[in-house]
C-alpha positions as CSV (number, residue, x, y, z in Angstrom):
1,X,105.5,47.6,128.5
2,X,104.8,51.3,128.4
3,X,105.2,51.4,124.6
4,X,102.8,48.4,124.3
5,X,100.3,50.1,126.6
6,X,100.5,53.3,124.5
7,X,99.9,51.4,121.3
8,X,96.9,49.5,122.8
9,X,95.5,52.7,124.2
10,X,95.8,54.5,120.9
11,X,94.2,51.7,119.0
12,X,91.3,51.5,121.5
13,X,90.8,55.3,121.3
14,X,90.6,55.0,117.5
15,X,88.3,52.0,117.5
16,X,85.9,53.5,120.1
17,X,86.2,57.1,118.8
18,X,87.0,58.5,122.2
19,X,89.9,60.8,123.3
20,X,93.1,59.0,124.2
21,X,92.9,60.4,127.7
22,X,89.7,58.4,128.3
23,X,91.5,55.1,127.8
24,X,93.1,53.9,131.0
25,X,94.2,50.5,132.3
26,X,90.8,50.2,134.0
27,X,88.8,51.1,130.9
28,X,86.1,48.5,130.1
29,X,82.8,48.2,128.3
30,X,81.2,49.7,131.5
31,X,83.3,52.9,131.3
32,X,83.5,53.3,127.5
33,X,80.0,53.8,126.0
34,X,81.1,52.8,122.5
35,X,82.6,49.5,123.6
36,X,79.9,47.1,122.4
37,X,80.2,43.6,120.9
38,X,80.8,44.9,117.4
39,X,83.5,47.4,118.5
40,X,85.0,44.7,120.7
41,X,85.5,42.6,117.6
42,X,86.9,45.6,115.7
43,X,89.4,46.1,118.5
44,X,90.4,42.5,118.5
45,X,91.0,42.6,114.7
46,X,92.9,45.8,115.0
47,X,95.1,44.2,117.7
48,X,95.7,41.1,115.6
49,X,96.8,43.3,112.6
50,X,98.9,45.7,114.6
51,X,100.8,43.1,116.5
52,X,100.6,40.2,113.9
53,X,98.8,37.9,116.4
54,X,95.8,35.6,116.6
55,X,93.6,35.3,119.7
56,X,91.6,32.3,120.7
57,X,87.9,32.7,121.4
58,X,88.4,32.3,125.1
59,X,91.1,35.0,125.1
60,X,88.8,37.3,123.2
61,X,86.1,36.8,125.9
62,X,88.7,37.7,128.6
63,X,89.5,41.0,127.0
64,X,87.3,43.1,129.3
65,X,89.8,45.8,130.4
66,X,92.7,47.5,128.7
67,X,94.9,46.0,131.4
68,X,93.8,42.5,130.5
69,X,94.3,43.2,126.8
70,X,97.8,44.6,127.3
71,X,98.7,41.5,129.4
72,X,97.4,39.1,126.7
73,X,99.3,40.9,123.9
74,X,102.4,40.9,126.1
75,X,102.2,37.1,126.6
76,X,102.1,36.5,122.9
């Protein structure tokens, strides 16, 4: 799980162009200024490529914190 968290954090940091230290389990669009709807889709696409997954629209809507994202990726 820690390795998965590290990978998701690194991907989010890259997509949102913020330092890795700024990405925590609690990170959300409220705490990351660059996390808008377009960057959210970029994050989802990056996750799908990195982990060879596909997310349903309702799953994408639930991805509002790094913790939720890690849990969703872990379930798949």
